[in-house]
N, C-alpha and C positions, 0 to 999 in steps of 0.2 A: 265208161265215162258218164258222169252224172249230167242231168239236164242243164244244171247251172254251168258246168264246165263247157258244155256244147254252146251255150249262149255267151261264152266269153267271161263268165263269172267263176271265181274260185269255188271249190266244193267244200267250203267251211264258212261259218258265220263270222260277222265282224266281232261279236263278243268273244268267240274262241280265239280269233286272231289277236285281238287286243291283249288278252291274257298271256298268250304266247309271246307277243312282241315285248311286253313289259319285262318278262324274264330274260329274253334274248338280249334286250338292250342293256340291262344291268350286268349280265354275265359276260357279254362279248363286245357289244358295240361301244359302250362307254370306255372300257379298258383299251379297245383298239384305237379309238380316237386319241386318247391320252398318249398311248405308245407311239402312234404315228407322228403326232405333233412334236413330241420330245425328240424322236429320231430325226425329223426334218430340221429342227433347230440345231441339233448337234452336227448334222451333216453340213449345213450351210456355215456354221461356225468354223468348221474345219476347212472348208474349201474356199471360203471368201475372205478377203482381207477385211479388216475392221471398217475401212472406208466404204467398201462395197456392201458389207453386211448390214449397215444401218439403213441401206436403201431397200432392204428386202424384209418384209414383215410376214411372219408365219402366224396366221390367225388361229384362234382356239378351235375352229372347226364346229361342226354341228351333227346331230343325229336326226335323221328324217323323222318327222312326227308320225304318230300312228295313223292319223287321218290321211296325210299325204301318201304314206306307204300303201294304205288300203286302196286309195283311189287309183294310184299308178298300177298296183298289182292287178286290179280288175280291168282297167282300161287297156293294159298292154300285155299282161302275162296270164290272164285268166284261163285261156285255152290250153296252156302248157304246164300249169302248176297243178299237181295232183295232191300235194300235201304241204303243210307249212314248212317242213324241213327243207323243201326245195326253194323256198323264197330267197334265202341268201345266195343261192347259186344263179338266180336269174336277175336279181336286182343288185347292181353294182354301186349304187349311190346311197345306201343306207347310212354310211358314214361319209360325210362331206368334209374335205379339207380345202383350205384356201391359202394361197401365198400371193401377197400384193407387193408389186415392185414399183419403184419410182419411175423408171424409164423402160422403154422397150428393150434396150440393150441389157439392162439388169434382168429382165424377164427371160431373154434368150440365153443368158449365161446360166440362170437357174435351170432352164430346160436341159442344157448340155450336162450339167452336174447330175441331174436326175436320170438322164438317159444312160449314164454310166453304171447305174445300179444293176444288180444281178436280176436276171429274168427268173421268175418263180417257176419251179418244177414241182410236180405232184410229189408230196412227201416232205417238201422243204418246210421249215418253220422259221421264216426270216424275221429279223427286226424290221427291215424295210426292203421291199423288192418291187419290181414292176411285174404286174400280174400277166401282162402280155404286151409286146410292142404294138400289136394291132389296136390296143385300147386308146392310143394317142389320137386326139382330135384337135386339129389346128384351125381355130376360128380367128386368128389374129389379123390377117391381111384383109380378107373379104368379109368376114363376119357372117352371121346368120341373116335370114330375111328381115328379122326384127331389128338388126343392128348390133346384136350381142357379139362381143369380141373377147376371146380368152383362149387359153391352151388347156386342154383336159388330158389327164393321164391317170389311169387306174393303177394304184399301188396296193400292196397288201402287207399286213403285219400279222404276227402270231400272238395269241393271248393264252395264258395258262388257265385251264379249267381242270380242277382236281389234279390228276397225274399226267394229263395230256396237254398239248398245245394245239389250239385251233386257229386256222388262218382266216382272216377277215379282209375283205376287199374294201378299199376306200377310194372314192373319186376325188382326185385333186384338181382344183381349178387354179390356174395361174393368170393373174390379171395385172395390168398397170393400175396406178392410182386413178387415172381418168376412166379406165374401163370399169373399175370397181364402183366409182362414183356414179357412172351411168346406170349400173345395175341397181344401185340404191335409189336413185332419182326416179327411175321408171318402174320400180317394183318388179323388175323382170323375174326375180327369184320367187315371187309370191304367186305367179300365175299357176293355176291348177293344171295338172297334166292333161294334154289333149285340148286345152282351151286356147282361144285367141283373144287378145285385147280388142277393144272397139277400134274401128278404122282410124279415128282421129288420134287416139293414143298411139297406134302403130305408126302413123305418119310422123307425128311429133317425135316419138322415140327414135325412129330411124334417122331423122334430120339431126337430132342431138347426137346420136352415135357417130354419124359422119363428121360432125363438127369436132367432137372430142378426139376422133382419130387424127384429124388435122392438127389439133393441139398437141397430141402425143408426138407427132412428127416434129412440131416446132420445139417442144420440150427437149427432144433428143438432139436437135440441132443446137439448141442453147447449151446443153450439157457438153456436146462435142467442142463448141467454141471455148467454153470455160476450161475444159480439160486441156485444150491446146495451150491456153495461156499458162495454166498451172504446170504443164510439162516443160515449158521453155523458161519459165521464170524461176531458175534455180539459185541465182545469187544476185548480188547488187548490180552486176553488169547488165542484167536483163531489165532493170527498172529504168524507165525514162527519166531524164533529168527533170527535177522539179515535181515529180509525181509523189514523193514521200512527204508525209506530214512533218513539220519541223519538230526538233527534239523538245522544244519548250512546251508543246502541246501534251506531252506525256509527263505525268508527275513521277516523283520518286516512288510513290506507292504503286503506280502502274508497273514500273520496272521490277520492283521487289516482288510483286505478285507473280509476274511472268517468270522471274528467276526461280522463285520458290516452287512454282508448278513444274518447271523443267527438272529441277533437282529431285523432287519427290518422284516424278514419273520415271526418270532414268534410274533412280536407286532401286526401283522395283522391277526393272526389266529382267525377264527370264531369258531373252535372246536378243540379238541385235535388231535395231529398228532403223528404217531408212528415214532421212530427213523429211521427205514429203509426207509420210504418215504422221510423224511427230508434229510437223507444222499444221497439218489438218486437225490433229487432236487439239492443238492450242486454239485454233480458230473456232472449233466447236465449243471449247471451254470459255473463251473470252469474247467470242463474236468475230465475224468476218473482218471487222474494221481493224483488228490488231495487225493484219498483214499490210495495212497502209501506214508503214512507218516502223513496225516491229519495236514498239515502245522506245523509239529514239535511236534505233540501230539501222544501219543501211540495208541489212538483209537478215533472213532467219539464221543464217550461219553465224552472224555476228552476235545475235542475242543468245544463241546456243553456246558459243564459246565463252560468253560472259558468265554463263550460269553453270556450265558443266566442265569438269577437268578436261584439259586438252587431250590427254592420253586416251580418253574414251570417245573422241570424235574423229571419225575417218573422213577426210575431206575429199578423197577421190570420188568422182561422180559414180553413182548419184548421191553419195554421202550416207554414212551410217553413224549411229551412236551405239556404243558397245555397253553391255551390262557391266557393273562393277566386277573387277577381278576376272574378266573374260579370258579364258584360256583358248587361244586360237587353235592350238594343235590338238587339244583333247576335248573339244566341244562335242557333246554327245547328241545324237539325233537318230531317228528311225530311218531305216533303209526303205525307200519307196520305189516300187516298180523297177528295181535293179538299176536305178540311175546312179551315176558316179557320185562320189562323196561331195564334190564341189557343187553339184546340182542340187542335192538334197539339202545342203547347207543354205543355199540361196532360197530354196523353197521354204525352209523353216522361217526365214526372215520375211519373205515376200510370197504370200500364198497365191498371188496371181501368176507366179512363174510356173509354167506347166512342166510336168514330168511326162514326157512323151518318148516314143521310140524314135530312133534316128531317122528312119524312113519317113515318119510323120513330119519331122522338121524340114526335110528336103521337099516334101510335097507342099508344105506351107510356104516355103520360099518361092517355089515355082508359081503357086496360085497368086501370091501377093505381087510377084513381078508382072504377071499378066494383068492384074487389076490396076497397077500403076500406069499402064498404058491406055486404060479406058477413059472415056470422057465422063467424069463423075461430077455430080453436083457438089460444089465446095472444093473440088480438086482432091488431090491425094491427102491433103491435111485434114479432111473430114473423115475421121477414123471409121465411123459406122458404115457409111456407103462404101468405103474402100474394102473393108473386111466382108461386107455383104457380097460385093462383086466377086471377091476372091473365093468365097464359098460357092457361089453359083458356078464359077469357072471350074472349081474342083469337082463339084457334083456332076457337071456335064461330062467330065472326063472319068466318071465313076470312081472318084477318089474322095475319101472321107477325111476332111480336115476340120478340126474344132475351131469354133469362133474364139474360144479363149486363147488358143495358141496364136491365131492370126492377130487378135487384138494386142496381145503382149508384144509380139515382134514389131507391129506397126507403132505402138506407143514408145517402145525403146528407141526406134529409129527417129521418131518425131522429137523426143526429148534430147537426142544427140544432134539435132538439126541435120540429120542425114536422110530424111524421107523426102523423095523428089519424084517427079514423073519419069516414066520409062526406065525404071531400074531393072537390071537383070537379076535373075535368081542368084547368080554368083555374087553380085554386088550386095544384095540383101543379106545373103549368108555371111559374107565376110564382115560386113558392118555389124550385124547382130552378134556374131561370135566375139568380135573385138569388144563391143560394149559389155557383153555378159562377162567376159574374162576380167574386164576392168572393175565390174561391180563386185566380183567375188574375191579378187586378188588381195585386197587389204584385209580381208577377214580370215583367210586361211592361207594360201594353200600351196602345196609344193609344186614345182614345175611338172612333175609327172601327173599330178592330179589335174592341173590345168590342161595338160595335153589330152588327158582322158576326157575332160569336159568338152574340149574343142572337137574331138572325134565324135563324141556322143551327139553334139549339136550339128553334125553333118560335115565337119571339116575334113 
């Protein structure tokens, strides 16, 4: 070992390192960043509904600068690196990825999606994989001493070089909007490795981080309250008398624009879409205020029926719009996780519908039942605390239940006005299975397929 290595310095000069790093960045790091960002976007496009997808932003990522890489290499790894070829094996953040989510519930859903990725094994050349489960670092609840909050996970992707593929490790940071804003405001990402900010900066940054964590909780509570309203307001009967704007306030041009939007959107459907998603799309296009009167109609259903042929509108809860010339019996879709046809059909229309094994459904019913008996802030109608409690109950029993599955069951029961305190697992199971059968029945399916679906859901 050289004297430099014994002193904690790498056994090569910065000039030699810079020349090597420039080549390595161009050949491997930049292509790896592009591959990983593309794969992340495609994965989230596939797994999240459009309403959820717009709340998750995959950033372009970054490559660590030569100076920052050199400083970290010497301050942390100088005693263990004998050659530059070893640098990528000890430094796992040369490629940095970032996903920013609107709320903590969005962030946790993305974590669940990512944790389903394959674990990398030596010799694999993945598009995207987890380098090791041990790489996960959860700074969400407590944060670091400086106040930094995020979830870190090391992923890997493979890059072609000549006739071979090389695996590159990428550090992924997941943050909420407020957590990301804190990092920008405090310049947390610009501190040099091994350095500390001045005491006043540290104190103010920590106070700001705690305040933003409180705001994150408030933002989640606000979202839960709005989603409760959205889940229950399915038709005109849920609208309080006098709450709608009068017809006279909407011009003929307003209504024609709404009708035209719906006709064009429905004409391009590749698969059925539920009313809630379509109504959300209209609010995104025209503004939230359109829901306060639906251009002179009593409900979204009425404006939909005025614009779209009635034979394409399925009124059974939760309501769907079918593509033109939709063939219910011969609709083609991929088989996923050996789930029954009715389940995969529902998943094609509603990506939030989980495809899980029967045992997982039963475990989820039991965990939710125990959670409905707990003393929760906001009661059982606050979905996030309810499903958080259910996950803790399952974890204490050494049972793994996904947040996505718990969220879906709870939201279906809430929309059906069937979510209440002290429910039993049997009550939750029966109610959820009934609601799910009602959702899919108008779209396909034979009695035998419905029976298969019911059994798969734990009936």
